[in-house]
C-alpha positions in Angstrom: 11.6 -8.4 20.3 8.1 -9.5 20.1 6.6 -11.8 17.8 2.6 -12.0 18.0 0.1 -14.6 17.1 0.7 -17.5 14.9 4.3 -16.7 14.8 4.8 -16.9 18.6 4.1 -20.6 18.7 6.9 -21.1 16.1 9.4 -18.7 18.2 8.7 -20.4 21.4 9.4 -24.0 19.9 12.5 -23.0 18.4 13.6 -21.5 21.4 12.9 -24.5 23.3 15.2 -26.7 21.1 18.3 -24.9 22.4 19.3 -23.1 19.2 21.0 -19.9 19.7 19.0 -16.6 19.6 20.5 -15.5 16.4 19.4 -18.8 14.6 15.9 -18.6 16.3 15.4 -15.2 14.9 16.5 -16.1 11.4 14.6 -19.2 11.3 11.3 -17.7 12.7 11.5 -14.4 10.7 12.2 -16.3 7.4 9.3 -18.6 7.9 7.0 -15.4 8.6 8.5 -13.7 5.5 7.8 -16.9 3.5 4.2 -16.8 4.5 3.5 -13.2 4.0 5.0 -13.3 0.5 3.1 -16.2 -0.5 0.0 -14.3 0.7 0.9 -11.2 -1.1 1.6 -13.1 -4.4 -1.9 -14.6 -4.3 -3.4 -11.1 -3.4 -1.5 -9.5 -6.3 -2.8 -12.2 -8.8 -6.3 -11.9 -7.6 -6.3 -8.0 -7.7 -5.0 -8.0 -11.3 -7.8 -10.2 -12.3 -10.4 -8.4 -10.1 -9.3 -4.9 -11.5 -9.9 -6.2 -15.1 -13.4 -7.5 -14.2 -14.3 -4.3 -12.5 -13.1 -2.0 -15.3 -14.9 -4.3 -17.9 -18.3 -4.0 -16.0 -17.7 -0.3 -15.6 -17.3 -0.1 -19.3 -20.2 -2.6 -20.0 -18.2 -5.6 -21.2 -17.1 -8.9 -19.8 -13.3 -8.7 -19.3 -11.3 -12.0 -19.4 -13.7 -15.0 -19.9 -11.8 -17.7 -21.8 -9.0 -18.9 -19.8 -10.5 -20.3 -16.8 -13.9 -19.8 -15.2 -14.7 -16.1 -15.8 -10.9 -15.8 -16.9 -9.4 -16.4 -13.5 -6.4 -18.3 -15.3 -5.5 -15.3 -17.3 -3.4 -13.5 -14.7 -1.4 -16.5 -14.1 -0.8 -17.3 -17.8 0.4 -13.5 -17.9 2.5 -14.1 -15.0 4.1 -17.1 -16.6 4.6 -15.2 -19.9 6.6 -12.2 -18.3 8.8 -14.8 -16.4 9.6 -16.3 -19.6 10.3 -13.1 -21.5 13.9 -11.9 -22.2 15.5 -9.6 -19.6 16.9 -6.8 -21.7 19.3 -3.9 -20.6 19.6 -0.9 -22.5 23.4 -0.6 -23.6 23.8 2.9 -22.3 21.9 2.2 -18.9 23.7 2.5 -15.6 23.6 -1.0 -14.9 23.8 -1.2 -11.3 21.1 1.5 -10.7 18.9 0.1 -13.4 19.3 -3.4 -12.0 18.5 -2.6 -8.3 15.3 -0.3 -8.9 12.6 -2.9 -9.1 14.2 -4.9 -6.4 14.0 -1.7 -4.1 10.4 -1.2 -5.2 9.6 -4.8 -4.4 11.2 -5.0 -1.0 9.8 -1.6 0.0 6.1 -2.8 -0.8 7.0 -6.1 1.1 8.3 -5.1 4.2 5.4 -2.8 5.1 3.5 -5.9 6.2 5.7 -6.4 9.2 3.4 -4.3 11.5 0.0 -4.8 9.7 -2.4 -6.9 11.7 -4.4 -9.2 9.5 -6.6 -10.1 12.7 -6.5 -10.7 16.2 -2.9 -11.9 16.8 -2.0 -12.1 13.2 0.9 -9.9 13.0 4.4 -10.4 12.4 5.7 -8.0 14.9 3.7 -5.4 16.9 6.2 -2.6 16.9 5.3 0.2 19.4 6.1 2.8 16.4 4.2 0.6 13.7 2.6 3.3 11.8 5.5 5.5 11.6 7.6 2.2 10.5 5.2 1.9 7.6 5.4 5.6 6.5 9.2 5.4 6.5 9.6 2.0 4.7 7.2 2.9 1.9 9.0 6.1 1.2 11.6 3.8 -0.3 9.2 3.5 -3.2 10.1 6.9 -4.5 13.7 6.0 -4.5 13.1 3.0 -6.6 11.3 5.2 -9.3 14.0 7.7 -9.4 16.5 4.9 -9.8 14.4 3.6 -12.8 14.1 6.7 -14.2 17.9 7.6 -14.0 19.3 4.3 -14.5 17.3 3.7 -17.7 19.1 6.6 -19.5 16.0 7.5 -21.2 14.5 11.0 -21.3 10.9 9.7 -20.9 11.9 7.5 -18.0 13.8 10.4 -16.1 10.6 12.6 -16.6 8.5 9.9 -15.1 10.9 9.4 -12.1 11.0 13.0 -11.5 7.3 13.4 -11.6 6.9 10.7 -9.2 9.7 12.6 -6.7 7.4 15.6 -6.6 4.2 13.6 -6.4 5.1 11.3 -3.4 6.7 14.0 -1.6 3.6 16.3 -2.1 1.2 14.0 -1.0 2.9 12.4 1.9 2.5 15.6 4.0 -1.2 15.5 4.0 -1.3 12.0 4.2 0.7 11.9 7.3 -1.2 14.9 8.9 -4.5 12.7 8.4 -2.8 9.7 10.0 -1.6 11.9 12.8 -5.2 13.0 13.8 -6.0 9.1 14.2 -2.7 8.6 16.4 -3.8 11.6 18.5 -7.0 10.3 19.4 -5.5 6.4 20.1 -2.7 7.9 22.1 -0.3 5.1 20.3 1.9 4.4 17.2 1.2 0.6 17.6 -1.2 -0.6 14.8 -2.6 -3.1 17.4 -3.4 -0.5 20.0 -5.0 1.7 17.4 -7.4 -1.3 16.3 -8.1 -2.0 20.0 -9.0 1.6 20.6 -12.1 1.1 18.2 -13.6 -1.9 19.9 -17.1 -0.7 19.0 -18.5 0.3 15.7 -19.2 3.8 16.9 -15.5 4.2 18.1 -14.1 3.7 14.4 -12.3 6.9 13.7 -14.3 7.5 10.4 -17.3 8.0 12.7 -15.5 10.6 15.0 -17.2 13.7 13.7 -16.2 16.3 12.4 -12.3 15.2 11.9 -12.8 11.5 11.2 -14.3 11.4 7.6 -12.4 14.3 6.6 -9.1 12.5 7.7 -10.3 9.5 6.0 -11.0 11.0 2.6 -7.6 12.9 2.8 -6.0 9.5 3.5 -7.7 8.0 0.5 -6.9 10.8 -1.8 -3.2 11.0 -0.9 -3.1 7.2 -0.8 -4.2 7.2 -4.3 -1.4 9.5 -5.3 1.1 7.6 -3.3 0.6 4.4 -5.3 0.7 6.2 -8.6 -2.9 5.4 -9.7 -5.4 7.3 -11.7 -6.0 10.1 -11.9 -2.5 10.6 -10.1 -0.7 8.2 -12.4 1.5 11.1 -13.7 4.7 9.0 -13.1 3.6 6.4 -15.7 1.3 8.4 -18.0 1.3 5.9 -21.1 -0.2 8.4 -23.4 2.6 11.0 -22.5 5.6 9.4 -21.6 5.4 5.8 -23.4 5.0 4.2 -20.0 7.4 6.4 -18.0 9.7 5.3 -15.3 9.4 1.6 -16.5 9.7 2.2 -20.3 13.1 0.2 -20.6 12.1 -2.7 -18.4 11.0 -6.0 -19.4 10.3 -9.6 -18.3 10.7 -10.3 -14.6 11.9 -6.5 -13.6 8.8 -5.2 -15.3 6.6 -7.8 -13.3 8.4 -6.6 -10.0 7.3 -3.0 -10.6 3.8 -4.4 -11.6 3.6 -6.6 -8.4 4.7 -3.6 -6.3 2.0 -1.5 -7.6 -0.8 -3.8 -6.7 0.6 -4.6 -3.4 0.9 -0.8 -2.6 -2.8 -0.5 -3.4 -3.6 -3.3 -1.0 -1.3 -1.8 1.4 -3.1 1.6 1.2 -6.6 -0.1 1.7 -5.0 -2.4 4.6 -3.7 0.7 6.5 -7.0 2.7 5.7 -8.9 -0.3 7.3 -6.6 -0.3 10.2 -6.7 3.3 11.0 -10.4 4.1 10.2 -12.5 1.2 9.9 -12.0 -0.7 13.1 -9.2 -3.2 11.6 -10.2 -6.7 12.4 -13.1 -5.6 14.7 -16.5 -7.0 13.9 -19.3 -9.4 14.8 -19.7 -13.4 14.4 -17.1 -13.7 11.8 -13.3 -14.3 12.3 -11.3 -11.2 12.8 -9.1 -11.9 9.5 -12.3 -12.2 7.4 -13.2 -8.9 8.8 -10.0 -7.4 8.0 -10.2 -8.8 4.4 -13.7 -7.8 3.8 -12.9 -4.3 4.6 -9.6 -4.0 2.8 -11.0 -5.4 -0.3 -13.8 -3.0 -0.1 -11.3 -0.1 0.1 -9.4 -1.6 -2.8 -12.7 -1.7 -5.0 -13.0 2.1 -4.4 -9.4 2.6 -5.6 -10.3 0.8 -8.6 -13.3 2.6 -9.1 -11.5 5.8 -8.9 -9.2 4.6 -11.5 -11.8 3.8 -14.1 -14.0 6.9 -13.3 -11.8 9.8 -13.0 -9.4 11.5 -15.9 -5.9 12.1 -15.4 -4.9 15.4 -13.8 -2.5 17.8 -15.4 1.1 18.0 -13.5 0.1 21.6 -12.3 -3.5 20.6 -11.3 -2.0 17.6 -9.3 0.6 19.8 -7.3 -1.7 22.7 -6.7 -4.6 20.4 -5.4 -2.0 18.8 -2.9 -0.3 22.1 -1.6 -3.2 24.6 -2.1 -6.0 22.5 -1.1 -5.3 19.3 0.8 -2.5 20.5 3.0 -4.4 23.4 4.6 -7.3 21.2 4.9 -5.2 18.5 6.7 -3.6 21.1 9.1 -7.0 22.4 10.0 -8.4 19.1 10.5 -5.4 18.0 12.8 -6.2 20.9 14.8 -9.7 20.2 15.1 -8.8 16.5 16.1 -6.3 17.9 18.9 -9.4 20.3 20.3 -11.6 17.3 20.3 -9.2 15.2 22.3 -8.1 17.5 24.9 -11.5 18.8 25.4 -13.1 15.7 25.8 -15.6 16.0 23.0 -16.6 12.7 21.7 -13.7 11.1 23.7 -15.4 7.7 24.0 
């Protein structure tokens, strides 16, 4: 087991106290989990406020302004309101499935951050299969949405859950192929080693012509679909499904779905930064500052997408994945392999 960066010091201190290995692991990882959870809670609150302001400016209005400076307290007030709301379970719901669905969504969104490097040494665990772990753990989101749709015993919720299953499975394939083109060049599944292979700005994989920009665009489109955001928000589709898979949820359970959505958006941006934009690499500023700047820039792009493009029809959504993105992804992976082994641009 390896604990990197800021967690290494804590781990070594605990080990020197004479505690058993099991207790050292439990305490060190519990502290790491609390730190990451606190960070993600703040990030999610900020992103909700930021999206409100971005959408407002796109639509030539101010957004929240009254509660706090430029409305920064509005999201906190909304969070407190959701916590206080009554938790209602439909009488005909499948109670165990209905109860666990938002928890699975929340945990899946949270667990991805075990292997995401926030800076030089700022990582919980540098697994040698880091990106594979992230792909696997984030797939649990689809299970949570199916659970929510089925457990609600509501036809609109069930339709939203089934749409989600079809959508996530469809866009997972081109997304993984785009990631594989980077893994092929980096020669490793470790997130840290992928970042270290992009030491110079001209080595960032987004600049590796011709496969880099194509892989990045495919990843960004598929990531938008994976996080169920417009123009790929068919699982929710408020105008058609009365909120889709989460229609029967209230209070804290609804807040957990809402939290998971914004954390997943940040996750997509963080992985994109790590794979294509050099991760924490950058001059002068601390490594974590570069990571956050790049990640928030990608989050802004995802928000820009949402408030610019209309929702696709379900047939358009599926055809776009299987008939366009998938062939392009395979072709791009072949080009990346040819570039790698022909030593073309192999800096």
